[in-house]
N, C-alpha and C positions, 0 to 999 in steps of 0.2 A: 565536537559533535558526537553524541552518543549513538543516535539512530537515524538511519536513512530509510524512509518508507517509499518503496517503489510501487507505483500504480501504473498499469497499462490501460490505455483507452483505445478502443476501436469502435467508433459510432455509438458510444454510450455516454454522451455528454451529461445528461441530467443525473444518471446514476453515479457518474464519477464525481460530479459537483457534490452530490449528497454524501458520498464517501468522504471526500475531503473535509466537508463541513463537520461530519461526525468525528473525524480524527481531531480537528481543532477544538471541538466542544468537550471530548471525553479524555484525550491524552494530556496528562499533567505530570509534573515532577521529572521531566526528562527534556534534554535539549535534542530536538529532532529537525529533520528537513523532510519535505515531501517532493519527491522526484516523479513527475508525471511524464510518461512517454506516450505521445500520440502516435499510434501505429498507422499512419497515412489514412486517417479517417476522412470520409467524404461528407459526413453528416453536417458539419459546420466547420468554420475556421477554428483551428486549434488555439489561436491567440485569444479566443473568447474565455478560455480557462483563466487567463491572466486577469481578465476583467472581473470574473466571478470569484476567483481565489488568488488574490495577489499574494506574492511572496513565495509561491511555489517555484520549483525549478522545472521549466517546461522543456522537454526534448521533443523535437518534431522529426520523426523518422520519415524519410521520403518514400520508403516502401514498407509494406506490412511484413514484418519479420516474424510474426506469430508471437505467442506468449513467451516462449523461451528466448527468442531473439530480442524482443522488447525488454524483458527483464535484464538480459545481459547488457543492453544498451544503457538502461537506467543504472545498473550497478557500476558501470564504467564511469558514470558522472557522480556517483555517491561519495559523500565525504564522511559518513558515519562509521563508527567502529563496528556497529552491528547493522544488519540489513533485515528489513521486513518486507516480504513480497505480499502485497495486499491487493486482492481482487477488487475491481472497480465497482462491483455491486455489493460490497461490504459496507455495513453501517455498524459502528461500534456502539455497544450499549453500556460499556464501562471502560475502565482504564486497562484493558487487557494487554496492550503492548508493553506497558510499564510493568505489569505483573509478570509477563513472560521474560522481560529483560532482567528483572530482579532475580528470577529463578536461574537464568543462565549465569548471571554473575555470581551467584552463591553456589553453583554446581559446575565448576570448571571442567568436569568430565563429560558434560553434555555439549554436544555439538550444535544442536538445534532444538527448538520447542515449537509447539503449536498450541492454539487455544481451542476450546470447545466451540463448535459452530452450531447454530440452530437456524431453522427455517423461520420465516416471518410468523408462522402460526405456533412456534415454540417447539416443534418437533426437532429432535437431535439429528444433526447431519453427521454421518459416519465418514469423517475426513482422514482418519488415520487408524492404524492398528498396530499392535505389538507384533514384532517379527518372531 
């Protein structure tokens, strides 16, 4: 397994389903798993994700441990050599995770990478800066 994609859900069922679908449509050329952590959502039954997105690894947290706690829980179940923390409101427009993984593999001095984020209207999101 090359990549584990960790997604945290808290009462964002449809956004999360859209995110998973975009990963499945756009991500190619890599062996990956999707680990979805439901952070004690009350919106609907977390098992509904398995109906909409069969094949995911669903972790149901009994308490909302927040973004960091949910990611740590997901990582503890991950089997991939690399980890991608993906927000549930993300929709891929290209094969960005594969592009980032290729960069990491060809630059062993790099510890992490991120991609360019944009708002739905095309404006750039400033998600990182040089130190």
